[in-house]
N, CA, C and O atoms as a MOPAC input file, in Angstrom:
PM7 MOZYME 1SCF
protein

 N     31.83400 1    59.66600 1   -36.30100 1
 C     32.06700 1    59.42200 1   -34.89000 1
 C     31.51400 1    58.04500 1   -34.52600 1
 O     30.37400 1    57.71600 1   -34.85400 1
 N     32.32500 1    57.25700 1   -33.85400 1
 C     31.93800 1    55.90100 1   -33.47900 1
 C     31.76700 1    55.83000 1   -31.96300 1
 O     32.71500 1    56.06600 1   -31.21400 1
 N     30.56000 1    55.50500 1   -31.51900 1
 C     30.27000 1    55.42600 1   -30.08300 1
 C     29.91000 1    53.99400 1   -29.73500 1
 O     29.07600 1    53.37800 1   -30.40000 1
 N     30.53600 1    53.46400 1   -28.69600 1
 C     30.21100 1    52.10600 1   -28.24700 1
 C     29.59200 1    52.17700 1   -26.86700 1
 O     30.10100 1    52.85900 1   -25.97800 1
 N     28.48600 1    51.46500 1   -26.69600 1
 C     27.80200 1    51.41200 1   -25.41100 1
 C     27.68500 1    49.95800 1   -24.99700 1
 O     27.25500 1    49.11600 1   -25.78500 1
 N     28.06900 1    49.65800 1   -23.75600 1
 C     27.94000 1    48.28400 1   -23.26400 1
 C     26.73600 1    48.20400 1   -22.34000 1
 O     26.56800 1    49.03400 1   -21.44700 1
 N     25.90700 1    47.20600 1   -22.56200 1
 C     24.70100 1    47.01800 1   -21.76000 1
 C     24.87600 1    45.82000 1   -20.84300 1
 O     25.60200 1    44.87800 1   -21.15900 1
 N     24.19200 1    45.87100 1   -19.69100 1
 C     24.23800 1    44.77000 1   -18.73500 1
 C     23.49000 1    43.55100 1   -19.26500 1
 O     23.88000 1    42.41200 1   -19.01100 1
 N     22.41800 1    43.80000 1   -19.99900 1
 C     21.60300 1    42.68300 1   -20.47900 1
 C     20.95300 1    43.05500 1   -21.81100 1
 O     20.94200 1    44.21600 1   -22.22100 1
 N     20.42700 1    42.05300 1   -22.45200 1
 C     19.72000 1    42.24500 1   -23.71900 1
 C     18.47900 1    43.10700 1   -23.50800 1
 O     18.16100 1    43.95500 1   -24.34200 1
 N     17.76600 1    42.89000 1   -22.37700 1
 C     16.56200 1    43.66500 1   -22.07300 1
 C     16.89400 1    45.14500 1   -21.90700 1
 O     16.15600 1    46.01500 1   -22.36900 1
 N     18.01200 1    45.41400 1   -21.24300 1
 C     18.43500 1    46.80700 1   -21.04100 1
 C     18.70800 1    47.47300 1   -22.39300 1
 O     18.36400 1    48.63600 1   -22.60300 1
 N     19.32500 1    46.72800 1   -23.29600 1
 C     19.60800 1    47.26600 1   -24.62500 1
 C     18.30300 1    47.58200 1   -25.36500 1
 O     18.17700 1    48.63800 1   -25.98500 1
 N     17.33900 1    46.66400 1   -25.29700 1
 C     16.06200 1    46.89500 1   -25.97600 1
 C     15.32700 1    48.09900 1   -25.39600 1
 O     14.75300 1    48.89600 1   -26.14000 1
 N     15.34200 1    48.23300 1   -24.06600 1
 C     14.69700 1    49.38600 1   -23.43400 1
 C     15.35200 1    50.68900 1   -23.88100 1
 O     14.67000 1    51.67800 1   -24.14800 1
 N     16.66400 1    50.67700 1   -23.95700 1
 C     17.39400 1    51.87500 1   -24.37000 1
 C     17.05300 1    52.25300 1   -25.81100 1
 O     16.84400 1    53.42700 1   -26.11800 1
 N     16.99800 1    51.26100 1   -26.68400 1
 C     16.64900 1    51.52000 1   -28.08600 1
 C     15.22700 1    52.06800 1   -28.17200 1
 O     14.95200 1    52.99400 1   -28.93500 1
 N     14.32900 1    51.48500 1   -27.38200 1
 C     12.94000 1    51.94800 1   -27.38000 1
 C     12.85300 1    53.41000 1   -26.93500 1
 O     12.12700 1    54.20300 1   -27.53400 1
 N     13.60200 1    53.76400 1   -25.87500 1
 C     13.60700 1    55.14700 1   -25.38600 1
 C     14.14500 1    56.10100 1   -26.44900 1
 O     13.58600 1    57.17600 1   -26.66300 1
 N     15.22800 1    55.70500 1   -27.11200 1
 C     15.80100 1    56.56500 1   -28.15100 1
 C     14.80600 1    56.75900 1   -29.29200 1
 O     14.66900 1    57.86200 1   -29.82100 1
 N     14.12000 1    55.69500 1   -29.66600 1
 C     13.12400 1    55.76800 1   -30.73800 1
 C     11.99600 1    56.72700 1   -30.35300 1
 O     11.57400 1    57.55800 1   -31.15700 1
 N     11.51000 1    56.59900 1   -29.10600 1
 C     10.42600 1    57.47000 1   -28.64100 1
 C     10.88000 1    58.93100 1   -28.65500 1
 O     10.14400 1    59.80700 1   -29.11000 1
 N     12.09100 1    59.19100 1   -28.15800 1
 C     12.59000 1    60.56700 1   -28.11400 1
 C     12.75400 1    61.13600 1   -29.52500 1
 O     12.54600 1    62.33000 1   -29.74400 1
 N     13.12400 1    60.29100 1   -30.46900 1
 C     13.36400 1    60.75900 1   -31.82900 1
 C     12.07100 1    61.02900 1   -32.58900 1
 O     11.98000 1    61.99800 1   -33.34300 1
 N     11.07400 1    60.17400 1   -32.39200 1
 C      9.89600 1    60.23500 1   -33.25800 1
 C      8.62400 1    60.73500 1   -32.59100 1
 O      7.63300 1    60.98100 1   -33.27800 1
 N      8.62500 1    60.88900 1   -31.28900 1
 C      7.42800 1    61.37800 1   -30.60800 1
 C      7.48600 1    62.89600 1   -30.51400 1
 O      8.42100 1    63.43000 1   -29.91600 1
 N      6.50800 1    63.61500 1   -31.09000 1
 C      6.54500 1    65.08000 1   -31.03100 1
 C      6.48000 1    65.61000 1   -29.60000 1
 O      7.10600 1    66.62100 1   -29.28300 1
 N      5.72400 1    64.93200 1   -28.73600 1
 C      5.62100 1    65.38300 1   -27.33900 1
 C      6.97100 1    65.22400 1   -26.64200 1
 O      7.43500 1    66.13500 1   -25.95600 1
 N      7.60100 1    64.05600 1   -26.82500 1
 C      8.90400 1    63.81600 1   -26.19800 1
 C      9.94200 1    64.80500 1   -26.72800 1
 O     10.78200 1    65.29100 1   -25.97100 1
 N      9.88300 1    65.09900 1   -28.02500 1
 C     10.82500 1    66.05400 1   -28.60900 1
 C     10.63800 1    67.44300 1   -28.00100 1
 O     11.60900 1    68.14200 1   -27.71300 1
 N      9.36100 1    67.83500 1   -27.80900 1
 C      9.05100 1    69.14500 1   -27.23000 1
 C      9.57300 1    69.22800 1   -25.79800 1
 O     10.17100 1    70.23200 1   -25.41000 1
 N      9.34600 1    68.16300 1   -25.00700 1
 C      9.81900 1    68.13500 1   -23.61700 1
 C     11.34400 1    68.21100 1   -23.59000 1
 O     11.91500 1    68.94900 1   -22.78700 1
 N     12.00100 1    67.45400 1   -24.46100 1
 C     13.45900 1    67.45400 1   -24.52100 1
 C     13.98500 1    68.84900 1   -24.86600 1
 O     14.96600 1    69.30900 1   -24.28200 1
 N     13.33100 1    69.51700 1   -25.81300 1
 C     13.74100 1    70.86700 1   -26.21700 1
 C     13.57300 1    71.84200 1   -25.05200 1
 O     14.45100 1    72.66600 1   -24.79400 1
 N     12.42800 1    71.74400 1   -24.34400 1
 C     12.19200 1    72.62500 1   -23.19900 1
 C     13.22800 1    72.39000 1   -22.10700 1
 O     13.71800 1    73.34100 1   -21.49800 1
 N     13.56300 1    71.13300 1   -21.85900 1
 C     14.57000 1    70.82600 1   -20.83100 1
 C     15.91900 1    71.42500 1   -21.18900 1
 O     16.58900 1    72.00100 1   -20.33200 1
 N     16.32400 1    71.29500 1   -22.44500 1
 C     17.62200 1    71.84200 1   -22.82700 1
 C     17.61100 1    73.36500 1   -22.76500 1
 O     18.61900 1    73.97400 1   -22.40800 1
 N     16.48000 1    73.98900 1   -23.11000 1
 C     16.38400 1    75.45200 1   -22.99200 1
 C     16.45500 1    75.87900 1   -21.52800 1
 O     17.13300 1    76.85000 1   -21.19300 1
 N     15.74800 1    75.14500 1   -20.65000 1
 C     15.77900 1    75.46700 1   -19.22300 1
 C     17.17800 1    75.29600 1   -18.65100 1
 O     17.61100 1    76.09100 1   -17.81700 1
 N     17.89000 1    74.25700 1   -19.09600 1
 C     19.25500 1    74.03800 1   -18.62900 1
 C     20.14600 1    75.18800 1   -19.06600 1
 O     20.97300 1    75.66600 1   -18.28900 1
 N     19.98500 1    75.63400 1   -20.30600 1
 C     20.79000 1    76.74800 1   -20.81500 1
 C     20.52200 1    78.01900 1   -20.01300 1
 O     21.45100 1    78.75800 1   -19.68900 1
 N     19.25600 1    78.27200 1   -19.69300 1
 C     18.89600 1    79.45400 1   -18.90000 1
 C     19.49500 1    79.36000 1   -17.50200 1
 O     20.02700 1    80.34200 1   -16.98500 1
 N     19.41200 1    78.17700 1   -16.88700 1
 C     19.96200 1    77.98800 1   -15.54000 1
 C     21.47200 1    78.20600 1   -15.53900 1
 O     22.00300 1    78.83300 1   -14.62200 1
 N     22.16900 1    77.69800 1   -16.55200 1
 C     23.62100 1    77.89700 1   -16.63400 1
 C     23.95900 1    79.37400 1   -16.80300 1
 O     24.90200 1    79.87600 1   -16.19100 1
 N     23.19100 1    80.05900 1   -17.62800 1
 C     23.39600 1    81.48900 1   -17.85000 1
 C     23.21800 1    82.25700 1   -16.54100 1
 O     24.03100 1    83.11600 1   -16.20100 1
 N     22.14300 1    81.93700 1   -15.80600 1
 C     21.87900 1    82.60700 1   -14.53100 1
 C     22.99000 1    82.33700 1   -13.52800 1
 O     23.39900 1    83.23700 1   -12.79400 1
 N     23.48200 1    81.10100 1   -13.49000 1
 C     24.55700 1    80.74500 1   -12.56200 1
 C     25.81700 1    81.52900 1   -12.89500 1
 O     26.47200 1    82.06300 1   -12.00000 1
 N     26.16100 1    81.60000 1   -14.18000 1
 C     27.35600 1    82.34000 1   -14.58100 1
 C     27.21500 1    83.81900 1   -14.23800 1
 O     28.17700 1    84.45800 1   -13.81100 1
 N     26.01100 1    84.36200 1   -14.42500 1
 C     25.78000 1    85.76500 1   -14.08800 1
 C     25.99300 1    85.99300 1   -12.59100 1
 O     26.64900 1    86.95600 1   -12.19300 1
 N     25.43600 1    85.10200 1   -11.76200 1
 C     25.58100 1    85.25700 1   -10.30900 1
 C     27.04200 1    85.14000 1    -9.88400 1
 O     27.49500 1    85.85800 1    -8.99200 1
 N     27.77400 1    84.23100 1   -10.52700 1
 C     29.18200 1    84.04700 1   -10.15600 1
 C     30.00800 1    85.27500 1   -10.50500 1
 O     30.94200 1    85.61800 1    -9.78000 1
 N     29.67500 1    85.94600 1   -11.61400 1
 C     30.44300 1    87.13700 1   -11.97800 1
 C     29.95800 1    88.36200 1   -11.20400 1
 O     30.74400 1    89.26300 1   -10.91200 1
 N     28.66200 1    88.39700 1   -10.87200 1
 C     28.12900 1    89.55100 1   -10.14900 1
 C     28.55300 1    89.54300 1    -8.68100 1
 O     28.74500 1    90.60300 1    -8.08500 1
 N     28.70000 1    88.35400 1    -8.10000 1
 C     29.04900 1    88.23900 1    -6.67900 1
 C     30.24100 1    87.30300 1    -6.50500 1
 O     30.07300 1    86.18200 1    -6.02500 1
 N     31.44400 1    87.74000 1    -6.88500 1
 C     32.60900 1    86.83900 1    -6.81700 1
 C     32.93900 1    86.39100 1    -5.39200 1
 O     33.54700 1    85.33700 1    -5.20000 1
 N     32.54200 1    87.18600 1    -4.39100 1
 C     32.84800 1    86.79800 1    -2.99900 1
 C     32.08000 1    85.54600 1    -2.57200 1
 O     32.45000 1    84.89600 1    -1.59400 1
 N     31.01700 1    85.20700 1    -3.29700 1
 C     30.22300 1    84.01900 1    -2.94900 1
 C     30.68400 1    82.76300 1    -3.68700 1
 O     30.04700 1    81.71700 1    -3.56400 1
 N     31.76100 1    82.84100 1    -4.43800 1
 C     32.19800 1    81.69500 1    -5.23700 1
 C     33.08000 1    80.72100 1    -4.46800 1
 O     33.57400 1    79.75100 1    -5.04200 1
 N     33.28400 1    80.96700 1    -3.17600 1
 C     34.12700 1    80.07100 1    -2.38600 1
 C     33.39700 1    78.75600 1    -2.14000 1
 O     32.16700 1    78.69500 1    -2.16300 1
 N     34.17700 1    77.70700 1    -1.90600 1
 C     33.58300 1    76.41400 1    -1.57200 1
 C     32.91100 1    76.51900 1    -0.20300 1
 O     33.47200 1    77.12500 1     0.71000 1
 N     31.71600 1    75.93700 1    -0.04600 1
 C     31.06000 1    75.99700 1     1.26200 1
 C     31.80600 1    75.14900 1     2.28600 1
 O     32.40400 1    74.12600 1     1.95000 1
 N     31.76100 1    75.58900 1     3.53400 1
 C     32.39000 1    74.81900 1     4.60700 1
 C     31.52000 1    73.61300 1     4.91600 1
 O     30.31100 1    73.74800 1     5.11000 1
 N     32.12600 1    72.43800 1     4.96200 1
 C     31.38300 1    71.23100 1     5.32000 1
 C     31.81100 1    70.79600 1     6.71000 1
 O     33.00000 1    70.61800 1     6.97400 1
 N     30.84400 1    70.62600 1     7.59700 1
 C     31.18600 1    70.16300 1     8.93600 1
 C     31.53200 1    68.68100 1     8.85900 1
 O     31.03800 1    67.98400 1     7.97300 1
 N     32.37400 1    68.18200 1     9.77300 1
 C     32.77700 1    66.77300 1     9.72500 1
 C     31.60200 1    65.81400 1     9.93800 1
 O     31.65500 1    64.66000 1     9.51200 1
 N     30.53700 1    66.29700 1    10.60000 1
 C     29.41700 1    65.39900 1    10.90800 1
 C     28.28500 1    65.49600 1     9.89900 1
 O     27.30400 1    64.75800 1     9.99600 1
 N     28.40700 1    66.38500 1     8.94600 1
 C     27.28900 1    66.59800 1     8.03400 1
 C     27.76200 1    66.57700 1     6.59100 1
 O     28.88900 1    66.97000 1     6.28900 1
 N     26.89900 1    66.11800 1     5.71300 1
 C     27.21800 1    66.16100 1     4.28400 1
 C     26.75800 1    67.48000 1     3.68800 1
 O     27.02900 1    67.75300 1     2.51900 1
 N     26.07100 1    68.29600 1     4.46100 1
 C     25.44100 1    69.49300 1     3.92100 1
 C     26.18000 1    70.74500 1     4.37600 1
 O     26.68700 1    70.78500 1     5.49800 1
 N     26.25000 1    71.76400 1     3.53000 1
 C     26.93200 1    73.00600 1     3.91300 1
 C     26.22700 1    73.68800 1     5.08700 1
 O     25.00800 1    73.60900 1     5.24200 1
 N     27.02500 1    74.34900 1     5.88900 1
 C     26.45000 1    75.09600 1     7.02800 1
 C     26.16300 1    76.51000 1     6.56300 1
 O     25.67600 1    77.33000 1     7.34200 1

C-alpha cells in the first residue's frame, strides 16, 4: 500500500515524523493509544446497541433556524 501525505512546510513534516516515532516506540504512548482505541470500540458498540434498542430515537434532531444546536 502506497500512501502519500503532503505537508505545508518542512517543520510540519518533521513534527509529524517525530509524533509517529513517539507513538511507535514509547510504551506509554502505545498504552494510551491502545486504551483510546478500546474506548472508541466500546462507545461505538454502545451507540449501536442504543440505536437498535430504541429505533424511534434514530430520527435526525430538529434544528431551529436560529440555532446550531438541537432543540
